[in-house]
N, C-alpha and C positions, 0 to 999 in steps of 0.2 A: 540420552535421547528418547529411548523409551516411555520414560516416564513424562516426555511432554503432553500438555492437551491437543485434542485432535485439531484445533484449529490453526497450530503452529506446525503439525505435520501431517498434511491431508492427504487422506484416501483419494486416490484417483482411478479413471479407468472401470471399464465393465467389471472386475472382478476386485476393485478397491484396494488396490496393493497401495503399499506405502514407498514410496519412492525418496532414497535417503539424500538426492540430490535437491528436495523441495522442502527440507526441514527448515523452519525460519526460526531464527536467533541470533541476538546480537552476540558478538565476541565478548570477552572478558575484558573490562577496562575501556571498553569505548562505548560512551554514553549518546545514542541514536538524537537524543533532545539537542546536546551540546554539537554534534558533529553535522545535526541538518539546520541548526540556527530555530530551533524551535521552542517559544517559550512554554512552560509546562504549564503554567496557570491559566491558558488562554487555548491551548492544545492547535490542530492545524486539520487540514483538508488535505487525505493523498490520493492523488488520482493512477489509479492502477492500470496499464492496458491490458486485454486478454490475454496477453503473454506476458505476464506478470513484470513487464518493466514501469519501473515508477516514471510517468511521463511528468508529475510536478508535485510539488508539494506548495501548497499556501496555508496562508493563516485563515482563520474562519471569517476576517470581517472581508477578505477579499472577493466581493461578491464581482465585480467588474472584471477582474482577470478570471475568473474561473469561468464566466459565459464568454470571455473572449477567447479563452480555449475552446471550448465546444463550439465556438460559432464558425471556426475554421472548417469543422467537418460534419456537423449536426444538420441535417436538414428539417425546415421547421415543417410540422405538420397542421394541416389545415382538416 
């Protein structure tokens, strides 16, 4: 685990401590693309809430679905 890149094991808080419960790595034998039904060649958009919950996973071409997702709670700025 200590060999993971920083972006997979983020430091947090005032002192930049590493939280062992916040290590992001797929389990061996589980292919995240297959588990989530993501096409490897075209990719996806992952919407992650501030609490690290994955709110939605959409294809890159899902412009309307992405807009509808944010229209529910975002306020238009003038």
